Each structure stands twice: as structure tokens, then as C-alpha cells.
C-alpha positions, 0 to 999 in steps of 0.5 A, spaced: 819 614 487 821 610 482 826 610 477 827 606 469 832 606 464 830 610 458 834 610 452 834 615 446 836 613 439 835 619 433 838 618 427 837 622 421 843 624 416 849 626 417 846 629 424 851 626 430 849 628 437 855 630 440 854 631 448 846 631 452 843 638 451 848 640 446 849 642 438 847 636 433 851 635 427 844 637 424 844 644 429 839 642 432 839 643 440 838 635 442 838 631 449 840 625 450 838 620 456 843 614 456 841 608 458 845 609 464 841 615 467 835 615 471 829 618 470 825 620 475 818 619 475 812 623 479 811 622 486 804 619 487 799 625 490 794 624 495 787 621 493 782 624 497 777 616 498 771 620 502 769 626 498 766 628 504 758 630 501 755 622 500 757 615 500 759 615 492 766 611 492 763 605 497 759 598 499 756 598 505 755 591 507 751 588 514 750 582 517 743 579 514 742 584 508 743 585 502 750 588 499 748 595 498 742 595 503 745 600 508 740 597 514 737 604 518 742 608 514 748 605 519 753 610 514 752 616 512 755 622 510 755 629 515 759 635 515 764 633 512 765 625 516 763 619 514 759 616 520 757 609 523 751 611 527 746 609 531 741 614 531 735 609 528 736 603 530 732 601 537 738 595 539 744 593 535 742 586 533 749 583 531 749 588 524 755 588 524 757 592 518 762 594 513 763 600 508 768 598 503 772 602 498 770 600 490 777 598 488 782 594 491 789 596 493 796 592 494 802 597 495 799 604 499 799 609 505 792 610 507 791 615 514 785 618 517 783 621 523 777 618 527 774 619 533 769 615 538 761 619 540 756 618 544 754 611 547 755 605 544 748 602 542 744 598 546 745 590 545 752 591 543 758 587 546 762 588 551 768 588 547 766 592 542 765 599 547 768 604 543 771 599 538 772 600 530 778 598 526 779 599 519 781 593 514 785 591 509 787 586 504 780 584 505 776 579 500 771 583 496 764 585 499 760 581 492 764 574 496 761 576 503 756 571 506 748 574 508 750 572 515 757 574 515 760 578 521 767 580 518 770 580 511 776 576 511 782 581 512 788 584 517 784 589 521 787 594 525 783 596 530 781 602 533 779 603 541 778 608 545 780 610 552 775 608 558 774 612 563 777 610 568 784 609 569 784 602 566 789 602 561 788 600 554 792 601 546 788 603 539 792 602 532 791 594 535 792 587 529 786 583 529 786 578 524 779 575 521 780 568 519 789 571 517 794 570 520 800 575 520 808 573 522 811 578 527 819 578 529 820 572 524 814 568 527 808 565 525 803 569 530 795 565 529 792 569 537 786 574 534 788 580 537 794 582 539 795 590 541 800 595 540 804 599 543 799 606 542 795 609 548 787 609 546 785 616 547 778 619 550 772 619 546 771 626 542 777 627 541 780 627 534 786 621 533 790 620 527 791 614 524 796 612 518 797 605 515 803 603 510 803 597 507 807 594 502 803 588 499 804 582 502 811 583 505 810 589 511 804 592 515 806 598 520 801 602 524 802 609 525 798 613 530 798 620 531 804 620 528 808 614 532 810 607 530 805 602 535 805 595 530 809 592 525 808 585 522 810 582 515 806 577 511 799 577 511 796 570 510 790 566 509 788 561 515 789 555 512 781 553 514 780 559 510 776 559 502 780 562 498 787 557 502 783 552 498 789 548 494 793 553 495 801 553 497 802 559 498 796 564 502 799 570 503 795 576 501 797 582 496 792 586 495 785 587 497 779 592 500 779 597 504 773 597 508 771 601 515 767 598 520 760 599 525 761 594 531 755 597 536 759 604 537 758 611 534 764 613 531 766 618 525 771 619 520 774 624 517 781 626 511 781 619 509 786 619 504 790 614 500 797 615 496 799 609 492 807 607 493 
């Protein structure tokens, strides 16, 4: 909610406003807001990024394929869900995929539900088992190279639990060609675990990410904060960093991944801050 200072000047012959909402010299009621009076603006509403019917508003980029080539229908709209599926694949063949929302954002909250289903496609990496993510502050899909695996971005890594008792977390952070600051220290590790336990396959999980431009980002899983960090920024060798002294990333695109394990997303919503 934003507060703006508004000053209204009213002038008319022989008309003098006495008090806000009171009688003016012309016998009319006038509302006056002084320079020191706050005026409430309407709160931003949640908007749906996915219409539940098709991929309108989204752009697909799959490694080795041109922008817009949805290779083997990797991304689909099914039963109100946006899914990353491998039903038409024989083997993964390193076809890392991303589907980008059509416009960039800076200050916002994005929330959605996700779950892992079925089996990982043949040829998928071991680390990609029940592994997906949402990319924030991403480079544009148009700027990705043909053979590029991942966009330069900050990733909220989404993981599903293993079948055995081996512990695993979700709502982690991974940083393809980026870095972040945690507890006042620049961290260059590629992936860092959160405090949120991964949940079983087929179980819907609610994820929420609060993004404050180049300042702070907060991850939530099922309503609980599991990770916080600051100052998302490009690595010094990233293309966007060349010739710049300020590497902070203030805005970018949102993208969902396809990393070899079938994943379903639904109720994808965003509210600007």
C-alpha cells in the first residue's frame, strides 16, 4: 500500500473553503486534502500468470532449439495445470527446458503449487531426480544462446523427497551465473540448502517467493519461511557484468524449468509490491 501526498487548490470568486467536507463560501460542500494528508492507493491484486487452458503469455526455450520450439511438447497445459512432461521422449538427451512468462518484474510476490509425478525420463541426470525450479530475475528468453542449459538467473530449487529416509530440502537456492549475499557475506556456492523438508512425490506443495528488486528475496514453503538472502547479482564473468561496476540484478523474467522429471504446476499467481 502506497501513500502519496496530494494537494488540491480550489479557487473561485468569493468562494473560501472553511474545513474539509464543510461549507464553502459558495454554499457547496468541498473536500480538501492538505499537503500533509496521506491518500490511500488501492492495493495491488493477485493476477494469474497461467490461464489453465493453454500456454498463452509464455515462451518456451529448450536447449538446442530455437525460441518458441516446444520440442516434443515438453510443456503442456493439462486439466488446469502447466506441466513439464516427457511422455513423447525416448531419452532426455540434455534437453534442459524453460518456459518464461512474457514480461519481466522487479518487486512482487509469486506463488504457486507444484508436485512431482511419475518417473524420471531415461537419460536424466542423477541430481535431477525429482528436481525442478522457478527462475527469478532471469535474462530474457530471446537473449539465451541456442545451446545454453540455464538462463542467468536466481533459481528457487524445488525438490521432492526420496523414497528412503535420506533427508532432502526444498525451496533451496541455485545461482546460474549469479551470486547472492547471505548474512552480510557474498556467497558463491552454486546451490545452498534451505530449512524446508522436501515432501513426497504426488503431494502438492505451496511455494511463495517475495522479491524486493535488488534488495531482498524470501522463500516460503507451505507458508513457512525457509530461506532469505540479499543483493542478487551477476557473477563477474557473466555477459551482463561486462563493463559494469554495479552487478546487482534489479529485475528480470520468471521461468519454470524442465530438468527431466515430470512436474506439474498450478495456481500460478503474482502480486506486484
